[in-house]
C-alpha positions in Angstrom: 203.3 76.6 167.4 201.2 73.5 168.3 198.2 75.4 167.1 199.9 76.9 164.1 200.4 73.0 163.6 197.1 72.0 163.9 195.8 74.2 161.1 198.3 72.8 158.7 197.4 69.8 159.5 193.2 70.7 158.8 194.8 72.5 155.9 196.3 70.0 154.8 193.5 67.4 155.0 191.4 69.9 153.4 193.4 70.6 150.5 193.6 66.1 149.6 189.8 66.6 150.4 189.6 64.0 153.3 187.0 64.9 156.3 186.7 63.9 159.3 183.8 61.6 159.7 183.3 61.9 163.8 183.1 64.6 165.3 182.6 65.4 169.1 180.2 68.6 170.2 179.9 68.2 173.7 181.9 66.4 176.4 181.6 67.4 179.7 180.1 67.0 182.8 176.6 68.5 183.9 175.1 69.0 187.6 172.3 66.1 187.9 169.3 65.8 190.4 169.2 64.2 193.9 167.1 60.9 191.9 169.9 59.2 190.1 170.8 55.7 191.2 175.0 57.0 191.5 176.5 60.0 189.8 180.1 60.8 189.2 182.0 63.2 191.4 179.9 66.0 192.8 176.9 64.4 191.5 177.7 64.8 188.1 177.2 63.3 184.9 178.8 62.9 181.6 177.0 64.5 178.4 178.6 63.5 175.4 177.2 64.7 171.9 178.6 63.1 168.5 178.1 62.3 165.2 179.2 60.1 162.9 179.2 60.7 159.2 179.5 57.0 157.6 181.7 57.0 154.5 182.9 53.1 154.7 180.2 50.0 153.4 178.3 48.8 156.4 178.5 51.8 158.3 175.1 53.7 159.1 175.2 58.1 160.1 173.8 59.0 163.1 173.9 62.1 165.7 173.7 61.0 169.0 173.6 62.4 172.8 174.6 60.0 175.4 174.1 60.8 179.5 176.1 58.4 181.7 175.5 58.4 185.3 178.6 55.5 185.5 178.7 51.8 186.3 176.9 51.1 182.8 174.1 53.6 183.1 173.0 55.5 180.5 170.6 57.0 178.7 171.1 57.5 174.6 168.8 60.0 172.3 170.0 58.9 168.6 168.7 60.1 165.0 170.0 59.8 161.9 172.3 62.4 160.7 170.1 64.3 158.9 168.1 64.9 161.8 170.9 67.0 163.8 169.5 69.7 164.2 166.6 68.1 165.8 169.2 66.0 168.2 170.7 69.6 169.1 167.4 70.9 170.0 166.6 68.1 172.1 170.4 69.1 173.6 169.0 72.3 173.7 165.8 71.3 176.0 168.1 69.9 179.1 167.0 72.0 182.1 169.7 71.4 184.8 170.1 69.8 186.9 169.7 66.8 184.5 166.8 64.4 185.7 165.9 61.3 184.2 161.9 62.1 184.2 163.2 64.8 181.6 165.3 62.2 179.9 161.9 60.2 178.9 160.2 63.0 178.4 162.1 64.0 175.7 162.2 60.5 173.7 165.6 59.1 175.9 165.6 55.3 176.3 167.6 54.1 179.4 171.1 51.9 177.6 172.1 49.7 180.2 
């Protein structure tokens, strides 16, 4: 039944013309190579991909990939929402186990 309730909520939002501004595409752990300064459990990194459709004054659209190794150590690849397909292409090009060198070559920046 909770699934039906969710569908009703989505239908209600659609009927009122409201759309979510935030959307999460990936929220999972990926295997890392042995060269990272630290990891989450089992030598894994947290991979998070989301987008934001700015509808509030002063906000900016974006689509981004965040790869986090914990302890405020993360790599970020971010583009305007219009370049979402480019962000997904970069995501598809990440080879596992994930290395920092490949992230650099794909255009990620260290976001401490």
